[in-house]
C-alpha positions in Angstrom: -9.7 10.7 11.4 -12.1 13.4 10.4 -13.5 16.4 12.6 -17.0 16.3 10.9 -18.8 13.3 11.9 -21.3 13.6 9.3 -19.0 12.9 6.5 -17.3 9.8 8.0 -13.7 8.8 7.9 -11.7 10.3 5.2 -8.9 7.6 5.6 -9.0 4.1 6.7 -6.5 4.3 9.5 -5.4 0.5 9.6 -5.1 0.5 5.9 -2.9 3.7 6.0 -0.7 2.7 8.8 -0.2 -0.9 7.3 0.8 0.3 3.9 3.2 3.0 5.5 4.8 0.4 7.6 5.1 -2.1 4.9 6.5 0.5 2.5 9.0 1.7 5.1 10.1 -1.9 5.8 10.8 -2.6 2.0 12.4 0.8 1.6 14.8 0.4 4.6 15.7 -3.1 3.2 16.4 -1.7 -0.2 18.6 1.2 1.5 20.5 -1.4 3.6 21.6 -2.9 0.4 22.9 0.5 -0.7 20.0 1.3 -3.0 19.2 4.4 -1.2 18.3 6.4 -4.1 15.8 4.0 -4.9 14.5 4.2 -1.5 13.8 8.0 -1.8 12.3 7.4 -5.2 10.1 4.7 -3.4 9.2 6.9 -0.5 7.8 9.6 -3.1 5.6 6.6 -4.4 4.5 4.9 -1.3 3.3 8.0 0.6 0.7 9.2 -1.9 -0.2 5.6 -2.8 -0.9 4.7 0.7 -3.0 7.7 1.1 -5.0 6.9 -2.1 -5.6 3.5 -1.1 -6.6 4.4 2.5 -9.2 7.0 1.1 -10.7 4.4 -1.0 -11.1 2.0 1.7 -12.6 4.5 3.9 -15.2 5.5 1.3 -15.9 1.8 0.5 -16.0 0.1 -2.9 -19.5 0.8 -4.4 -18.6 -0.8 -7.7 -16.3 -3.1 -9.4 -15.0 -0.6 -11.8 -13.9 1.5 -8.6 -12.3 -1.2 -7.1 -10.3 -2.0 -10.2 -9.4 1.7 -10.8 -8.1 1.9 -7.0 -5.7 -0.9 -7.7 -5.0 -0.1 -11.3 -3.6 3.4 -10.5 -0.8 2.4 -8.2 0.2 -0.4 -10.6 0.2 2.1 -13.6 2.2 4.5 -11.7 4.7 1.9 -10.3 5.0 0.6 -14.0 5.8 3.9 -15.2 8.3 4.6 -12.6 10.1 1.5 -13.1 9.8 1.8 -16.8 11.4 5.0 -16.9 14.2 4.1 -14.4 15.0 0.9 -16.4 14.9 2.8 -19.7 17.3 5.5 -18.2 20.1 2.9 -17.8 20.5 2.9 -21.7 23.1 5.5 -22.8 21.4 6.3 -26.0 17.6 5.7 -25.5 15.4 4.7 -28.5 11.8 3.7 -28.9 12.7 -0.2 -28.4 14.7 0.7 -25.3 11.6 2.3 -23.9 9.5 -0.6 -25.0 11.7 -3.1 -23.2 12.0 -0.9 -20.2 8.2 -0.7 -19.7 7.8 -4.4 -20.1 10.5 -5.0 -17.5 9.0 -2.3 -15.4 5.6 -3.9 -15.5 7.4 -7.1 -14.4 9.1 -5.5 -11.4 6.2 -3.3 -10.7 3.8 -6.1 -10.2 6.3 -8.0 -8.0 7.0 -5.1 -5.8 3.4 -4.1 -5.5 2.4 -7.6 -4.5 5.3 -8.0 -2.1 4.3 -4.7 -0.4 0.6 -5.2 -0.2 1.3 -8.9 1.2 3.2 -7.6 4.1 0.7 -4.6 4.5 -2.3 -7.1 4.5 -0.4 -9.2 7.3 0.4 -6.2 9.2 -3.1 -4.9 9.0 -4.6 -8.3 10.1 -2.1 -8.4 13.1 -3.1 -4.6 14.0 -6.9 -5.3 13.8 -6.5 -8.6 15.7 -4.5 -6.7 18.5 -7.1 -3.8 18.5 -9.9 -6.3 18.8 -8.2 -8.3 21.8 -7.5 -5.0 23.5 -11.3 -3.9 23.2 -12.5 -7.2 24.3 -9.9 -7.6 27.3 -11.9 -4.9 29.5 -15.4 -6.0 28.3 -17.7 -7.8 30.6 -18.5 -11.5 30.0 -21.5 -12.3 28.1 -24.6 -12.8 30.4 -25.0 -16.3 28.9 -21.7 -17.4 29.9 -22.1 -16.1 33.7 -23.0 -18.9 35.9 -26.6 -18.5 37.7 
């Protein structure tokens, strides 16, 4: 997805598309249950996080630390969002309210991130398999497979 072939791809397209489709699916489900404000907040989270993950995949994981950071940043952002959202439900916030909110936020964020990435992985696998089938459909048969 870049115009400069020397630099390589800036975003991994299958990763980006699968994350956006998976995120949209989960957000539509939430909106269907009447949680449309949560869906709007979720869209603000899903878009930049999908781009971050796609950019990291395009560059490749050169070190274990980088791989951990790429997955820790979205989790920390989701934990902070959920923690603030859960803490905001208390009429009189206190330090203990925020502590409980962030612990609950970590649990909800972990569950949401795992569900989102599981669906994204399944979609990415399907997308790549379909692309490979389409690419090999028009390819000539292997020379060893042709009768002599």
